[in-house]
N, CA, C and O of each residue as an XYZ file, in Angstrom:
348
protein
N     -16.133     51.018    -42.113
C     -15.301     50.114    -42.883
C     -16.003     48.762    -42.976
O     -16.412     48.205    -41.957
N     -16.142     48.239    -44.174
C     -16.733     46.906    -44.311
C     -15.857     45.880    -43.593
O     -14.632     45.997    -43.593
N     -16.471     44.905    -43.000
C     -15.719     43.886    -42.277
C     -15.270     42.751    -43.180
O     -14.352     42.012    -42.825
N     -15.891     42.598    -44.331
C     -15.469     41.595    -45.296
C     -15.512     42.223    -46.677
O     -16.568     42.673    -47.122
N     -14.390     42.258    -47.351
C     -14.337     42.836    -48.691
C     -14.616     41.744    -49.719
O     -14.148     40.613    -49.595
N     -15.374     42.105    -50.712
C     -15.700     41.195    -51.801
C     -15.273     41.846    -53.104
O     -15.004     43.047    -53.140
N     -15.209     41.077    -54.157
C     -14.738     41.598    -55.439
C     -15.596     42.744    -55.961
O     -15.067     43.693    -56.540
N     -16.894     42.673    -55.770
C     -17.780     43.670    -56.361
C     -18.687     44.327    -55.338
O     -19.797     44.733    -55.682
N     -18.254     44.444    -54.099
C     -19.093     45.059    -53.082
C     -18.580     44.734    -51.699
O     -17.374     44.629    -51.479
N     -19.501     44.576    -50.770
C     -19.115     44.238    -49.406
C     -20.229     43.454    -48.746
O     -21.367     43.450    -49.217
N     -19.900     42.800    -47.668
C     -20.871     42.005    -46.925
C     -21.528     42.877    -45.869
O     -20.838     43.585    -45.135
N     -22.833     42.837    -45.783
C     -23.554     43.643    -44.798
C     -24.017     42.809    -43.608
O     -24.867     43.255    -42.837
N     -23.474     41.614    -43.449
C     -23.860     40.750    -42.332
C     -23.609     41.479    -41.019
O     -22.539     42.050    -40.812
N     -24.597     41.456    -40.138
C     -24.488     42.114    -38.845
C     -23.504     41.353    -37.962
O     -23.591     40.129    -37.869
N     -22.569     42.047    -37.312
C     -21.586     41.371    -36.463
C     -22.203     40.513    -35.360
O     -21.589     39.534    -34.936
N     -23.396     40.854    -34.887
C     -24.015     40.042    -33.832
C     -24.391     38.654    -34.341
O     -24.639     37.749    -33.544
N     -24.435     38.479    -35.663
C     -24.755     37.177    -36.246
C     -23.560     36.223    -36.178
O     -23.692     35.037    -36.479
N     -22.399     36.742    -35.782
C     -21.206     35.900    -35.708
C     -20.508     35.804    -37.052
O     -20.932     36.405    -38.039
N     -19.441     35.046    -37.067
C     -18.655     34.892    -38.290
C     -19.457     34.142    -39.347
O     -20.136     33.159    -39.052
N     -19.367     34.618    -40.563
C     -20.081     34.000    -41.679
C     -19.372     32.708    -42.096
O     -18.155     32.703    -42.282
N     -20.120     31.622    -42.241
C     -19.483     30.365    -42.642
C     -19.011     30.370    -44.095
O     -18.261     29.482    -44.500
N     -19.437     31.352    -44.880
C     -19.058     31.402    -46.288
C     -17.918     32.370    -46.568
O     -17.403     32.396    -47.685
N     -17.513     33.163    -45.590
C     -16.478     34.168    -45.814
C     -15.159     33.505    -46.187
O     -14.764     32.501    -45.594
N     -14.489     34.079    -47.172
C     -13.188     33.588    -47.628
C     -13.216     32.109    -47.969
O     -12.243     31.389    -47.743
N     -14.322     31.670    -48.506
C     -14.503     30.243    -48.767
C     -13.494     29.707    -49.784
O     -12.993     28.595    -49.621
N     -13.195     30.465    -50.813
C     -12.260     29.962    -51.830
C     -10.847     29.811    -51.279
O     -10.188     28.800    -51.526
N     -10.380     30.810    -50.535
C      -9.026     30.759    -50.005
C      -8.830     29.582    -49.059
O      -7.713     29.086    -48.911
N      -9.896     29.135    -48.424
C      -9.816     28.034    -47.465
C     -10.215     26.689    -48.062
O     -10.263     25.689    -47.346
N     -10.499     26.650    -49.344
C     -10.917     25.426    -50.023
C      -9.688     24.610    -50.445
O      -8.702     25.170    -50.924
N      -9.751     23.308    -50.266
C      -8.649     22.428    -50.667
C      -8.392     22.457    -52.172
O      -7.310     22.080    -52.621
N      -9.376     22.901    -52.954
C      -9.219     22.938    -54.404
C      -8.682     24.271    -54.915
O      -8.436     24.411    -56.113
N      -8.496     25.246    -54.041
C      -7.989     26.556    -54.444
C      -6.521     26.440    -54.817
O      -5.719     25.898    -54.056
N      -6.171     26.953    -55.997
C      -4.787     26.956    -56.463
C      -4.349     28.412    -56.598
O      -4.768     29.095    -57.533
N      -3.516     28.896    -55.685
C      -3.084     30.289    -55.756
C      -2.149     30.498    -56.934
O      -1.327     29.639    -57.252
N      -2.286     31.661    -57.585
C      -1.471     31.910    -58.761
C      -0.799     33.278    -58.748
O       0.231     33.447    -59.401
N      -1.335     34.251    -58.037
C      -0.836     35.617    -58.114
C      -0.372     36.083    -56.736
O      -1.190     36.443    -55.890
N       0.933     36.075    -56.517
C       1.478     36.460    -55.212
C       1.144     37.902    -54.865
O       0.912     38.212    -53.697
N       1.114     38.784    -55.848
C       0.790     40.185    -55.587
C      -0.609     40.353    -55.021
O      -0.823     41.122    -54.084
N      -1.554     39.631    -55.593
C      -2.929     39.678    -55.096
C      -2.989     39.093    -53.690
O      -3.670     39.638    -52.822
N      -2.284     37.994    -53.461
C      -2.277     37.386    -52.128
C      -1.650     38.313    -51.093
O      -2.141     38.402    -49.968
N      -0.565     39.008    -51.460
C       0.057     39.952    -50.522
C      -0.911     41.071    -50.158
O      -1.032     41.436    -48.989
N      -1.600     41.615    -51.158
C      -2.574     42.683    -50.899
C      -3.711     42.167    -50.032
O      -4.162     42.854    -49.115
N      -4.172     40.964    -50.320
C      -5.259     40.381    -49.543
C      -4.810     40.120    -48.106
O      -5.581     40.334    -47.170
N      -3.579     39.663    -47.925
C      -3.061     39.412    -46.582
C      -2.974     40.713    -45.785
O      -3.325     40.746    -44.605
N      -2.513     41.768    -46.422
C      -2.454     43.068    -45.751
C      -3.847     43.522    -45.333
O      -4.050     43.984    -44.210
N      -4.796     43.386    -46.239
C      -6.177     43.782    -45.971
C      -6.763     42.957    -44.829
O      -7.385     43.506    -43.920
N      -6.570     41.664    -44.872
C      -7.173     40.796    -43.856
C      -6.539     41.031    -42.492
O      -7.219     40.921    -41.471
N      -5.240     41.354    -42.455
C      -4.605     41.679    -41.179
C      -5.162     42.974    -40.599
O      -5.337     43.089    -39.386
N      -5.441     43.951    -41.462
C      -6.069     45.197    -41.011
C      -7.457     44.921    -40.457
O      -7.830     45.448    -39.408
N      -8.217     44.101    -41.157
C      -9.561     43.750    -40.692
C      -9.503     42.962    -39.383
O     -10.330     43.174    -38.497
N      -8.538     42.059    -39.257
C      -8.369     41.296    -38.015
C      -8.082     42.227    -36.843
O      -8.676     42.098    -35.773
N      -7.165     43.167    -37.059
C      -6.812     44.103    -35.990
C      -8.000     44.976    -35.604
O      -8.215     45.248    -34.423
N      -8.773     45.415    -36.597
C      -9.960     46.227    -36.324
C     -10.993     45.421    -35.539
O     -11.578     45.924    -34.580
N     -11.212     44.186    -35.941
C     -12.174     43.334    -35.233
C     -11.717     43.089    -33.796
O     -12.539     43.056    -32.879
N     -10.420     42.920    -33.600
C      -9.885     42.725    -32.250
C     -10.137     43.957    -31.390
O     -10.583     43.839    -30.249
N      -9.853     45.138    -31.935
C     -10.084     46.384    -31.189
C     -11.548     46.559    -30.812
O     -11.860     47.091    -29.747
N     -12.443     46.113    -31.681
C     -13.878     46.269    -31.428
C     -14.443     45.170    -30.524
O     -15.598     45.240    -30.103
N     -13.634     44.168    -30.231
C     -14.107     43.074    -29.391
C     -14.934     42.046    -30.140
O     -15.693     41.296    -29.526
N     -14.801     42.002    -31.448
C     -15.535     41.042    -32.280
C     -14.678     39.783    -32.394
O     -14.018     39.558    -33.407
N     -14.700     38.981    -31.355
C     -13.793     37.843    -31.255
C     -13.942     36.830    -32.379
O     -12.940     36.336    -32.897
N     -15.183     36.507    -32.770
C     -15.355     35.504    -33.828
C     -14.852     36.031    -35.167
O     -14.294     35.273    -35.960
N     -15.046     37.330    -35.428
C     -14.528     37.925    -36.665
C     -13.001     37.949    -36.638
O     -12.359     37.607    -37.631
N     -12.423     38.344    -35.523
C     -10.963     38.387    -35.405
C     -10.367     36.994    -35.612
O      -9.348     36.844    -36.287
N     -11.003     35.985    -35.032
C     -10.516     34.609    -35.186
C     -10.629     34.149    -36.637
O      -9.721     33.497    -37.152
N     -11.733     34.483    -37.297
C     -11.903     34.109    -38.705
C     -10.826     34.760    -39.559
O     -10.221     34.109    -40.411
N     -10.587     36.058    -39.327
C      -9.554     36.758    -40.095
C      -8.175     36.166    -39.814
O      -7.360     36.045    -40.728
N      -7.907     35.797    -38.568
C      -6.609     35.198    -38.226
C      -6.421     33.866    -38.948
O      -5.336     33.583    -39.457
N      -7.472     33.048    -38.992
C      -7.381     31.758    -39.706
C      -7.122     31.986    -41.193
O      -6.289     31.308    -41.795
N      -7.839     32.942    -41.782
C      -7.666     33.204    -43.209
C      -6.287     33.790    -43.488
O      -5.671     33.456    -44.500
N      -5.790     34.659    -42.605
C      -4.446     35.219    -42.776
C      -3.403     34.104    -42.765
O      -2.469     34.116    -43.568
N      -3.560     33.153    -41.867
C      -2.621     32.027    -41.806
C      -2.685     31.198    -43.085
O      -1.656     30.749    -43.589
N      -3.884     30.996    -43.605
C      -4.045     30.235    -44.848
C      -3.403     30.964    -46.018
O      -2.688     30.355    -46.815
N      -3.654     32.271    -46.127
C      -3.083     33.055    -47.225
C      -1.560     33.091    -47.109
O      -0.864     32.980    -48.118
N      -1.037     33.246    -45.898
C       0.415     33.222    -45.707
C       0.990     31.879    -46.156
O       2.074     31.826    -46.736
N       0.267     30.806    -45.889
C       0.694     29.487    -46.348
C       0.709     29.390    -47.864
O       1.626     28.813    -48.447
N      -0.320     29.960    -48.504
C      -0.347     29.979    -49.972
C       0.859     30.754    -50.504
O       1.501     30.332    -51.466
N       1.162     31.889    -49.871
C       2.317     32.683    -50.304
C       3.618     31.896    -50.150
O       4.463     31.905    -51.046
N       3.775     31.221    -49.023
C       4.987     30.407    -48.825
C       5.097     29.336    -49.903
O       6.183     29.055    -50.410
N       3.966     28.751    -50.242
C       3.952     27.672    -51.229
C       4.373     28.155    -52.615
O       5.141     27.478    -53.298
N       3.877     29.318    -53.035
C       4.165     29.748    -54.411
C       5.385     30.651    -54.531
O       5.870     30.871    -55.641
N       5.896     31.182    -53.419
C       7.026     32.109    -53.526
C       8.182     31.772    -52.605
O       9.247     32.379    -52.713
N       8.005     30.834    -51.718
C       9.010     30.504    -50.701
C       9.300     31.698    -49.803
O      10.401     31.814    -49.263
N       8.300     32.608    -49.634
C       8.438     33.756    -48.737
C       8.194     33.320    -47.302
O       7.450     32.370    -47.059
N       8.812     34.005    -46.354
C       8.512     33.718    -44.951
C       7.115     34.201    -44.594
O       6.494     34.966    -45.332
N       6.644     33.746    -43.464
C       5.332     34.150    -42.963
C       5.237     35.668    -42.926
O       6.160     36.333    -42.456
N       4.127     36.228    -43.416
C       3.940     37.674    -43.482
C       2.766     38.092    -42.619
O       1.938     38.892    -43.055
N       2.677     37.572    -41.411
C       1.586     37.950    -40.521
C       2.076     39.018    -39.647
O       1.333     39.511    -38.798
């Protein structure tokens, strides 16, 4: 299973290299304006699965990165839909 999903492929960065500083860069950017709650919900589900997998494998930096991004995406969802936290 790829550890980071991209629109047109996947990231092949070796886990021993640590968390990528560019992963999920748009979602964490102050200029990102979320518009599609359905896409955000799907992305949140995916990132939570990846976080759980990284945790099981002992990839602490990956799990932490996924947890931060999940919190950010949940915040975007709350902002555009007034939904409760979906973590």
